[in-house]
C-alpha positions in Angstrom: -44.9 85.0 18.2 -46.5 82.6 15.2 -49.8 82.5 14.5 -49.9 78.9 14.7 -48.5 77.8 18.1 -47.2 73.8 17.8 -47.3 71.6 21.4 -43.9 71.3 22.6 -42.0 68.3 21.1 -42.0 65.6 23.4 -38.7 64.2 24.8 -37.2 60.5 24.4 -38.2 59.9 27.5 -41.4 61.1 27.7 -41.5 58.9 23.8 -40.2 55.3 25.5 -42.6 55.7 27.9 -45.7 56.8 25.8 -44.4 53.7 23.4 -44.2 51.0 26.4 -47.4 52.3 27.7 -49.2 51.6 24.3 -47.6 48.2 23.6 -48.8 47.0 27.3 -52.6 48.1 26.4 -52.1 46.3 22.5 -50.9 42.7 24.3 -51.1 42.6 28.1 -55.1 44.0 27.9 -56.1 44.3 24.3 -59.5 46.0 23.9 -62.0 43.3 24.2 -63.8 42.0 21.0 -67.4 42.5 20.6 -69.2 39.1 18.9 -72.2 37.2 18.9 -73.0 34.2 19.4 -73.8 33.0 16.2 -70.6 33.9 15.3 -68.7 31.6 17.2 -70.4 29.1 13.9 -72.6 25.9 14.4 -72.6 24.0 17.9 -72.1 20.8 15.9 -69.1 20.0 13.2 -67.2 17.3 12.5 -63.0 17.6 12.6 -61.0 15.0 12.1 -63.2 12.5 10.6 -65.3 12.8 14.8 -68.4 14.8 15.4 -67.7 17.3 17.7 -70.5 20.0 19.6 -69.8 22.8 21.0 -71.5 23.4 24.9 -71.9 27.7 26.1 -71.6 28.2 29.4 -71.1 30.8 32.3 -68.4 31.3 35.1 -68.1 34.2 37.7 -64.9 35.0 38.3 -63.4 35.8 42.0 -64.4 39.7 41.1 -68.1 38.7 40.2 -67.5 39.4 36.2 -69.6 36.8 34.6 -67.6 34.8 31.6 -69.1 33.8 28.4 -67.1 30.4 28.3 -67.3 27.6 25.6 -66.5 23.9 25.5 -65.6 21.7 22.2 -65.7 18.4 22.6 -66.3 15.0 20.3 -69.5 13.5 20.8 -69.9 10.5 23.0 -69.8 8.2 20.4 -66.7 9.6 18.7 -64.2 9.5 21.5 -61.5 7.4 21.3 -61.8 4.0 23.5 -59.7 4.3 27.0 -56.2 3.1 27.1 
């Protein structure tokens, strides 16, 4: 018996399962980003030669969780005329 014991090596199928689980966590359910409203930048800005503004609001989903949302759109005076 050696003085330093090592855990048994994982089988090939266990390594594949661990890899798959990590892949699913990183793509399908990635960790949530933490940021402040200031990180979103200015509420008014120019893009494509038009002035836009950001409207921030909250929605409550079917599970009762509050979602922080932002909607960017041209200012009313900058919107293209309807066709």
